[in-house]
N, C-alpha and C positions, 0 to 999 in steps of 0.2 A: 175500164183500165185493162191493159194487157196482163197476161199471166206472169207471175214472178219467175225470174231466171236465177238459178243458184250460182253464186259467186264463189262461196267457200263454206265448208262445213267442218265438223270436228271441234267446234269452239265451246268453251265452258262459260255459259251465261254471258253471251256477247251483249254489249251496250255501247252507247256513245259514239256512233259513227260520225266522222267528220273528215273534211278534206283539208290537207295542208296547202299552204300558198303555192306549192309546185304542182298541185292537183292530185297528189297521192291520197288514197283512201286509208284512214286509220280507224281503229276501234279499241275498246277496252273489254276485258273479260273479268266479271266479278268473281266467279269461282275459280278462275285460272290464275288470278293475281298477276296478270300480265297485260300488255298492250301489243297491238300488232298493226302492220301496214301491208298493203297489197302492192308489192314492188313488181316491176316488169318480169323479174325472174321467178316470182312466186311470193307467198306470204313470208314476212319476217317478224319474229316475236322478240319482245323484251320482257324479261321477268322482273317485276317491280314489287311484288308482294302486296299485302293489303287486300282490299276489295274495291278496285276501281270501278266507279259507277257511271260517270259522265266525263266527257272530254270536249275541249274546244281549243282551236289555235288562235293565238294573237297574231297581229300583223307582222311580227318579227319571226314567225315560224316556231315559236315555243308552244308546246302542248301543255295545257292546264287541265288537271284531273281532279274531279270530285271523288274522294275515296271514303266510302261509308264504313269500311273496316277500321281505318286509322283515324276516322273523324277529322279529316284534314283536307285542305286544298293543296295539291301537289303540283310541282313544276317538272316537266320532262323536256330535256334538250335532245332532239333527235340526232344532232351531230355528235354529242357525247354519249348518248345511249344510257343516261342515268336519270333517275327520278329523285327528287328531294321534297320534303315537306316545307311548305311556305307559310301556311297559316292554319291554326288548329283550335282557336278559342274565340268566343264572343261573350260579352257581358260577364267576363270573369270565369267562365266555364267552358268545357269542351264543346265543339260543334256537334250538333245532333244529326249525325249521319248525312253528310253532304250527298246530294243526289245528281243534280244536273246543273249546267252553268252556261252562261253566254256573256258577251261583252256589250256594254252600253256605248253610246255614240262618242264618248270621250275615252273609251278604252278601259273603263273600270269593270272588274269582274263581278257579275251578279249571279247568285246561285241559290238553289233551294236546299233546305235541310228537312228531310221527311220526318226526322225525329220519331220514327215508328208510330206516327199519328194515325193509327187505324181505327181507334175507338174514340179518342179525345182530340179536339182541334188544337194540337200543340206544335204543329209544324210551322216553319217560318222561312222567310227570304232574307238573304244577307247581301251586302255589297262590300267589296274589298278595295282599299286604297293602295297606292303604289308601294307603301312601306309595309304592307301586310296587315294593316289594321282592319278589323272586320266589325261591321255594325249591322244590326237588324233594321230592315226597312219595312217589314210587314210580318205579322204573326197571326195566330188563331186559325191556322189552316189544317185541313184534313189530308195529310200525306201529300204535300206539294212535291211534284215530281218534275216533269218536263218544263222547260222555261225557254222563252224566245221573245224577241221584240217584233211587233207587227210593223208593216210599212209606215203607219202613221205615228210610230214611236211609243205605242202603248206596250206595257209589259204584260205578257200572257203566261199564265201558269196552268199546268194540268193538275187539278185537285183530284187525285185518283179516287179516293174513297167517298167522294161526293159525285163521281161520274160526270165531271164537267170541266170545261175550260173557263177560266175567269180572266178578266182583263182589268187593268188599272192604269190610270194616268201616271207616267213615270216622272218623278221629280225628286226632291230631297227625301221624301217619304212617300209611301203608298197608302192612300186612305181607303176610300170605299171601293170594293171590288164590284164589278159588274159581271153577271153570268154571260159568257159569250156563246157557248154551245154545250148541249148535252151529248154525252157519248155513251156507247153501249157498256153494259156490265158483262160478266158478274164482278169483275174487279174495277177497271176503269182506264182512263187515258194515261199514257206514259209519255214518251218523247214526241216532239213535233218539229215541223219545219215549215216556214212561210215561203210562199212564192211571191214574185214581184207583183202579181195581180191582187195580192191581199188574201188569197186563199191559203188554207193551212192544212197540211197533211198530219194526221194523228195516228200513232200506234196505240191500239186498244188491247192492253194486256189482259189475257184471260178470254178475250172474245175471238182472237185469231184473225183480226181485220186491221186494215189501214183505211181510215175514212178521210175524205177531203171535204172541207167546209168552206163556204163562201165568207167574205169579210164580215157579214152579219150573222154568221154561225149556222146558216142553213146547210143541210147535207147535200153535197154535190154527187159523191160517188162512194161506193164501198167495195173494197177488194179483199177477198178471202186469201189467207196465206196457208202454206202447208202445215204450220204449227199454230197452237192456240195462244202463244205467248210472245208476240212482238214487243220489243222494248223501246225502240227508237227509230228515227228516220233521218235522212239527210239527202238534200238535192245536190247532185253533182254539178259544180259550176261549169264544167265543160259540156255537159249534156250527154256525155257518152254512156254513163251508167244510169241516167235518169234518177229515179228515187231509190236510194239504198235503205234497206230495212234490216235490223238485227232481230233475230228470233231465237228464243231460248229453248223451246221444246225440241227443235231440230238442231240446235247449236249451230246456226248458219247465218250467213249474209246473203241477202237477195237483192237483185236489181230489177226494177220495174220501169219499163219505158214510159216516159211522159214528156209532153211538150212544155210543161211548167218550167219557168226560169227561177232559179233560187234567188232569194232576197239576200244580196251580198251586204257585208258590213259597211256602214257609213261612218264608223267611228273615226275620230280624229287621232292626234298623236297618242300613242299608247301610254297609259299610266301604270302599267304593270310589266 
């Protein structure tokens, strides 16, 4: 893979790169308590507080945020420039540090809660309905982190403190997980992005690499980054930026040229 190209630096623990329906690149900053976008005239920032950790756009252009500081799923309308809490409880208690999120084929938000599960397997996965009701659909995980759907509809989770990606058939509940790929330490996999060919790009936090794996989990390539702490990745639908990577040690966004095409959402009418 080609060398990384610096898009922007000076960021405070950048995470959650994603592309709006109009093609604009957005991200969140955990330690900055803000979100940003790369407008034609330069970066634009919105102070929202909390510790925003992950982000994803729905088909209506609303940005949904997993906030580990507020223990909440938040909603940000770019037209209004304001964020509001949408859901913050499950099973009668607060959410356990929401981490990353994506949408299923019918538009429901599915997200990981790491729950600080570095020693005990107490992390879990939730799904949110249109009215903000949250239910657990899987638990017993060691720091579930990045989350994405594969081209065949399986739900794939980065289980950071077991240094692996796991895959499960997605239905009303998630039963048995299958190990999809092992990833480098000393920490483990963070965010990921699938391409249309079924390969998956993975940010390996602590290792300073982005790895690409085939649909069966085999390692295709490894790219070293300028910093040791990449947090997440996103493929540009237009192809112009290639693969975008957020990296904490350098506080930067990087662009890496690739011919891989992003797996675009196939979800139906939005439920959120």
